MIBA-130368 format. One line per 4 residues: number of its first residue (from 1); for each residue x, y, z of N, C-alpha, C, O, CB. Coordinates in nm, 4 decimals, padded with zeros to 6 digits. Glycine has a CB too. Layout:
residues N
NUM> X,Y,Z,X,Y,Z,X,Y,Z,X,Y,Z,X,Y,Z; ...
***
This chain:
residues 80
1> 13.0489,10.9813,09.2543,12.9596,11.0844,09.2080,12.9135,11.0475,09.0671,12.9899,10.9944,08.9865,13.0283,11.2238,09.2109; 12.7895,11.0765,09.0407,12.7282,11.0327,08.9161,12.6588,11.1507,08.8488,12.5844,11.2249,08.9130,12.6280,10.9177,08.9417; 12.6834,11.1673,08.7203,12.6116,11.2682,08.6417,12.5542,11.1988,08.5201,12.6157,11.1075,08.4652,12.7050,11.3877,08.6000; 12.4369,11.2416,08.4780,12.3755,11.1808,08.3605,12.2939,11.2834,08.2853,12.2461,11.3822,08.3412,12.2878,11.0617,08.3999
5> 12.2794,11.2568,08.1561,12.2015,11.3425,08.0689,12.1357,11.2549,07.9622,12.1958,11.1567,07.9186,12.2906,11.4535,08.0043; 12.0161,11.2876,07.9202,11.9496,11.2082,07.8160,12.0288,11.2116,07.6848,12.0953,11.3105,07.6539,11.8063,11.2602,07.7924; 12.0209,11.1039,07.6095,12.0839,11.1009,07.4778,11.9820,11.0529,07.3753,11.8726,11.0096,07.4112,12.2099,11.0093,07.4778; 12.0179,11.0607,07.2494,11.9245,11.0194,07.1446,11.9701,10.8925,07.0720,11.9289,10.8672,06.9588,11.9068,11.1318,07.0443
9> 12.0549,10.8134,07.1373,12.1021,10.6893,07.0759,12.0073,10.5727,07.1007,12.0158,10.4704,07.0328,12.2398,10.6548,07.1282; 11.9175,10.5872,07.1970,11.8240,10.4799,07.2267,11.8746,10.3792,07.3280,11.8061,10.2811,07.3569,11.7895,10.4094,07.1023; 11.9940,10.4017,07.3827,12.0473,10.3099,07.4834,12.1341,10.3867,07.5822,12.1778,10.4985,07.5547,12.1286,10.1959,07.4169; 12.1582,10.3260,07.6960,12.2415,10.3884,07.7988,12.3890,10.3685,07.7646,12.4290,10.2631,07.7150,12.2096,10.3297,07.9391
13> 12.4691,10.4718,07.7920,12.6134,10.4637,07.7704,12.6840,10.5061,07.8983,12.6307,10.5847,07.9766,12.6579,10.5526,07.6501; 12.8046,10.4534,07.9189,12.8796,10.4775,08.0416,13.0127,10.5434,08.0107,13.0813,10.5057,07.9157,12.9018,10.3468,08.1180; 13.0488,10.6425,08.0917,13.1801,10.7047,08.0859,13.2401,10.7034,08.2250,13.1682,10.7193,08.3237,13.1718,10.8491,08.0302; 13.3709,10.6845,08.2343,13.4381,10.6766,08.3635,13.5442,10.7845,08.3748,13.6180,10.8110,08.2798,13.5007,10.5381,08.3837
17> 13.5513,10.8465,08.4917,13.6560,10.9441,08.5211,13.7179,10.9043,08.6547,13.6727,10.9467,08.7610,13.5992,11.0920,08.5251; 13.8219,10.8223,08.6469,13.8882,10.7706,08.7662,14.0317,10.8232,08.7625,14.1161,10.7677,08.6922,13.8838,10.6118,08.7726; 14.0591,10.9274,08.8362,14.1894,10.9932,08.8278,14.2854,10.9433,08.9360,14.2477,10.8659,09.0240,14.1726,11.1445,08.8392; 14.4080,10.9887,08.9274,14.5076,10.9541,09.0288,14.4745,11.0164,09.1628,14.5220,10.9697,09.2663,14.6460,10.9981,08.9843
21> 14.3941,11.1210,09.1624,14.3509,11.1792,09.2898,14.2617,11.0822,09.3655,14.2586,11.0816,09.4885,14.2770,11.3119,09.2666; 14.1901,11.0011,09.2910,14.1006,10.9023,09.3508,14.1810,10.7887,09.4134,14.1570,10.7510,09.5281,14.0027,10.8469,09.2454; 14.2751,10.7349,09.3389,14.3584,10.6241,09.3863,14.4950,10.6361,09.3204,14.5047,10.6452,09.1980,14.2925,10.4849,09.3549; 14.5979,10.6361,09.3995,14.7330,10.6545,09.3466,14.7781,10.5359,09.2620,14.8441,10.5543,09.1597,14.8310,10.6762,09.4606
25> 14.7432,10.4151,09.3037,14.7898,10.2957,09.2339,14.6969,10.2590,09.1190,14.5748,10.2591,09.1340,14.8014,10.1788,09.3310; 14.7559,10.2276,09.0047,14.6775,10.1899,08.8868,14.5947,10.0646,08.9126,14.4841,10.0516,08.8601,14.7695,10.1674,08.7668; 14.6467,09.9731,08.9925,14.5743,09.8497,09.0232,14.4419,09.8812,09.0920,14.3396,09.8197,09.0624,14.6600,09.7573,09.1121; 14.4445,09.9760,09.1827,14.3233,10.0140,09.2556,14.2259,10.0849,09.1618,14.1056,10.0594,09.1668,14.3579,10.1049,09.3762
29> 14.2771,10.1739,09.0762,14.1901,10.2425,08.9804,14.1235,10.1432,08.8858,14.0051,10.1570,08.8552,14.2699,10.3460,08.9001; 14.1974,10.0445,08.8397,14.1407,09.9437,08.7494,14.0358,09.8580,08.8194,13.9357,09.8209,08.7580,14.2514,09.8545,08.6935; 14.0573,09.8260,08.9476,13.9581,09.7491,09.0234,13.8282,09.8267,09.0331,13.7203,09.7701,09.0158,14.0107,09.7151,09.1642; 13.8379,09.9556,09.0607,13.7190,10.0403,09.0696,13.6465,10.0424,08.9352,13.5242,10.0299,08.9305,13.7571,10.1842,09.1131
33> 13.7210,10.0582,08.8266,13.6605,10.0600,08.6927,13.5905,09.9286,08.6609,13.4809,09.9288,08.6049,13.7668,10.0886,08.5868; 13.6533,09.8157,08.6963,13.5914,09.6849,08.6691,13.4597,09.6696,08.7433,13.3617,09.6208,08.6871,13.6864,09.5713,08.7083; 13.4570,09.7108,08.8688,13.3339,09.6994,08.9480,13.2248,09.7880,08.8888,13.1096,09.7457,08.8785,13.3599,09.7378,09.0957; 13.2599,09.9100,08.8499,13.1612,10.0019,08.7919,13.1073,09.9467,08.6604,12.9861,09.9451,08.6393,13.2235,10.1413,08.7693
37> 13.1959,09.9015,08.5719,13.1513,09.8485,08.4424,13.0621,09.7262,08.4583,12.9621,09.7129,08.3878,13.2714,09.8130,08.3560; 13.0975,09.6367,08.5504,13.0163,09.5165,08.5707,12.8791,09.5523,08.6271,12.7779,09.4963,08.5850,13.0882,09.4185,08.6648; 12.8757,09.6446,08.7211,12.7479,09.6874,08.7783,12.6603,09.7517,08.6711,12.5401,09.7261,08.6651,12.7710,09.7861,08.8948; 12.7202,09.8347,08.5871,12.6462,09.8983,08.4778,12.5956,09.7939,08.3786,12.4807,09.8003,08.3348,12.7347,10.0014,08.4056
41> 12.6804,09.6985,08.3434,12.6430,09.5948,08.2470,12.5210,09.5158,08.2950,12.4337,09.4814,08.2154,12.7611,09.4996,08.2227; 12.5154,09.4875,08.4242,12.4040,09.4104,08.4781,12.2731,09.4885,08.4772,12.1657,09.4287,08.4706,12.4357,09.3660,08.6189; 12.2803,09.6205,08.4837,12.1593,09.7026,08.4898,12.1305,09.7790,08.3612,12.0329,09.8538,08.3552,12.1703,09.7997,08.6028; 12.2113,09.7624,08.2605,12.2045,09.8427,08.1383,12.0647,09.8498,08.0773,12.0209,09.9577,08.0375,12.2996,09.7874,08.0367
45> 11.9951,09.7392,08.0693,11.8637,09.7375,08.0052,11.7568,09.8089,08.0878,11.6529,09.8472,08.0339,11.8210,09.5946,07.9799; 11.7804,09.8271,08.2161,11.6836,09.8950,08.3018,11.6930,10.0477,08.2899,11.6016,10.1190,08.3312,11.7045,09.8531,08.4468; 11.8026,10.0970,08.2339,11.8217,10.2411,08.2228,11.7498,10.2966,08.1006,11.7370,10.2278,07.9993,11.9703,10.2748,08.2161; 11.7029,10.4208,08.1098,11.6535,10.4877,07.9892,11.7728,10.5257,07.9005,11.8870,10.4945,07.9343,11.5689,10.6147,08.0262
49> 11.7478,10.5911,07.7900,11.8554,10.6332,07.6992,11.9256,10.7551,07.7588,11.8826,10.8689,07.7400,11.7994,10.6658,07.5561; 12.0343,10.7287,07.8310,12.1091,10.8356,07.8970,12.2589,10.8110,07.8811,12.3035,10.6980,07.8611,12.0711,10.8450,08.0471; 12.3351,10.9196,07.8903,12.4802,10.9115,07.9010,12.5130,10.9294,08.0481,12.4726,11.0284,08.1092,12.5531,11.0196,07.8108; 12.5857,10.8346,08.1055,12.6187,10.8371,08.2477,12.7692,10.8526,08.2616,12.8460,10.7812,08.1973,12.5687,10.7082,08.3202
53> 12.8109,10.9465,08.3463,12.9524,10.9631,08.3772,12.9696,10.9399,08.5264,12.9065,11.0064,08.6086,13.0049,11.1051,08.3349; 13.0558,10.8446,08.5603,13.0863,10.8151,08.7000,13.2218,10.8764,08.7303,13.3219,10.8443,08.6662,13.0854,10.6602,08.7288; 13.2234,10.9654,08.8293,13.3472,11.0294,08.8720,13.3821,10.9768,09.0104,13.2991,10.9765,09.1012,13.3338,11.1854,08.8724; 13.5037,10.9334,09.0244,13.5478,10.8696,09.1475,13.5840,10.9733,09.2532,13.6429,11.0773,09.2239,13.6670,10.7784,09.1202
57> 13.5471,10.9417,09.3764,13.5888,11.0235,09.4900,13.6979,10.9477,09.5643,13.6997,10.8246,09.5607,13.4680,11.0567,09.5848; 13.7886,11.0175,09.6312,13.9014,10.9495,09.6969,13.8604,10.8415,09.7972,13.9338,10.7443,09.8151,13.9860,11.0510,09.7672; 13.7469,10.8558,09.8619,13.7067,10.7544,09.9595,13.6659,10.6227,09.8933,13.6573,10.5207,09.9617,13.5920,10.8068,10.0440; 13.6405,10.6221,09.7627,13.6033,10.4987,09.6921,13.7181,10.3987,09.6906,13.6943,10.2780,09.6860,13.5602,10.5303,09.5485
61> 13.8407,10.4459,09.6943,13.9566,10.3565,09.6909,13.9651,10.2718,09.8170,14.0264,10.1650,09.8155,14.0852,10.4367,09.6735; 13.9052,10.3173,09.9250,13.9110,10.2435,10.0510,13.7980,10.1422,10.0664,13.7981,10.0631,10.1607,13.9076,10.3398,10.1663; 13.7021,10.1440,09.9747,13.5895,10.0517,09.9833,13.6254,09.9164,09.9226,13.6988,09.9089,09.8240,13.4666,10.1104,09.9129; 13.5728,09.8099,09.9826,13.5895,09.6791,09.9192,13.4860,09.6661,09.8076,13.4004,09.7532,09.7917,13.5748,09.5627,10.0238
65> 13.4937,09.5576,09.7306,13.4062,09.5422,09.6136,13.2585,09.5441,09.6509,13.1774,09.6060,09.5821,13.4384,09.4127,09.5412; 13.2242,09.4767,09.7592,13.0833,09.4681,09.7988,13.0273,09.6057,09.8328,12.9182,09.6413,09.7884,13.0669,09.3738,09.9186; 13.1010,09.6822,09.9106,13.0530,09.8158,09.9492,13.0491,09.9106,09.8305,12.9609,09.9959,09.8215,13.1415,09.8746,10.0588; 13.1435,09.8959,09.7403,13.1438,09.9790,09.6201,13.0211,09.9482,09.5342,12.9572,10.0394,09.4818,13.2734,09.9568,09.5390
69> 12.9883,09.8184,09.5198,12.8684,09.7798,09.4445,12.7419,09.8343,09.5098,12.6519,09.8820,09.4408,12.8594,09.6273,09.4330; 12.7348,09.8274,09.6429,12.6177,09.8789,09.7143,12.6019,10.0289,09.6924,12.4909,10.0775,09.6711,12.6285,09.8485,09.8643; 12.7127,10.1020,09.6976,12.7080,10.2466,09.6743,12.6623,10.2764,09.5316,12.5849,10.3694,09.5091,12.8462,10.3104,09.7004; 12.7098,10.1981,09.4361,12.6681,10.2166,09.2969,12.5197,10.1887,09.2795,12.4510,10.2620,09.2084,12.7492,10.1261,09.2045
73> 12.4698,10.0845,09.3430,12.3271,10.0516,09.3318,12.2408,10.1683,09.3789,12.1384,10.1990,09.3178,12.2941,09.9249,09.4136; 12.2817,10.2325,09.4862,12.2063,10.3496,09.5349,12.2098,10.4622,09.4318,12.1099,10.5310,09.4109,12.2640,10.3995,09.6702; 12.3249,10.4807,09.3678,12.3372,10.5847,09.2657,12.2553,10.5507,09.1416,12.1898,10.6379,09.0844,12.4840,10.6046,09.2276; 12.2586,10.4241,09.0997,12.1836,10.3835,08.9803,12.0344,10.4089,08.9989,11.9657,10.4449,08.9034,12.2085,10.2349,08.9488
77> 11.9837,10.3906,09.1199,11.8404,10.4080,09.1440,11.7947,10.5513,09.1184,11.6775,10.5747,09.0890,11.8065,10.3682,09.2865; 11.8862,10.6468,09.1293,11.8482,10.7860,09.1039,11.8228,10.8107,08.9547,11.7597,10.9099,08.9182,11.9578,10.8809,09.1550; 11.8712,10.7213,08.8691,11.8539,10.7375,08.7243,11.7238,10.6756,08.6763,11.6488,10.7378,08.6010,11.9711,10.6752,08.6494; 11.6974,10.5550,08.7194,11.5779,10.4913,08.6663,11.5527,10.3650,08.7275,11.4550,10.2983,08.6935,11.5854,10.4729,08.5244
***
């Protein structure tokens, strides 16, 4: 799940909310965070000046890296 709001810093910023409800194991939570950060880093310049918060849903822990990236790409398109 993705929420965003405009900011006045002139660049896009990312916040992550990946709780134990999303994935019990820290290794899985960290993998999800790495995929999200890398996907954001690759698209950062395409975003307007917004603050983006990505909140993990429990089904994200069952996705492999490729499917997680694809889901993120669909979410990123809603921003810009």
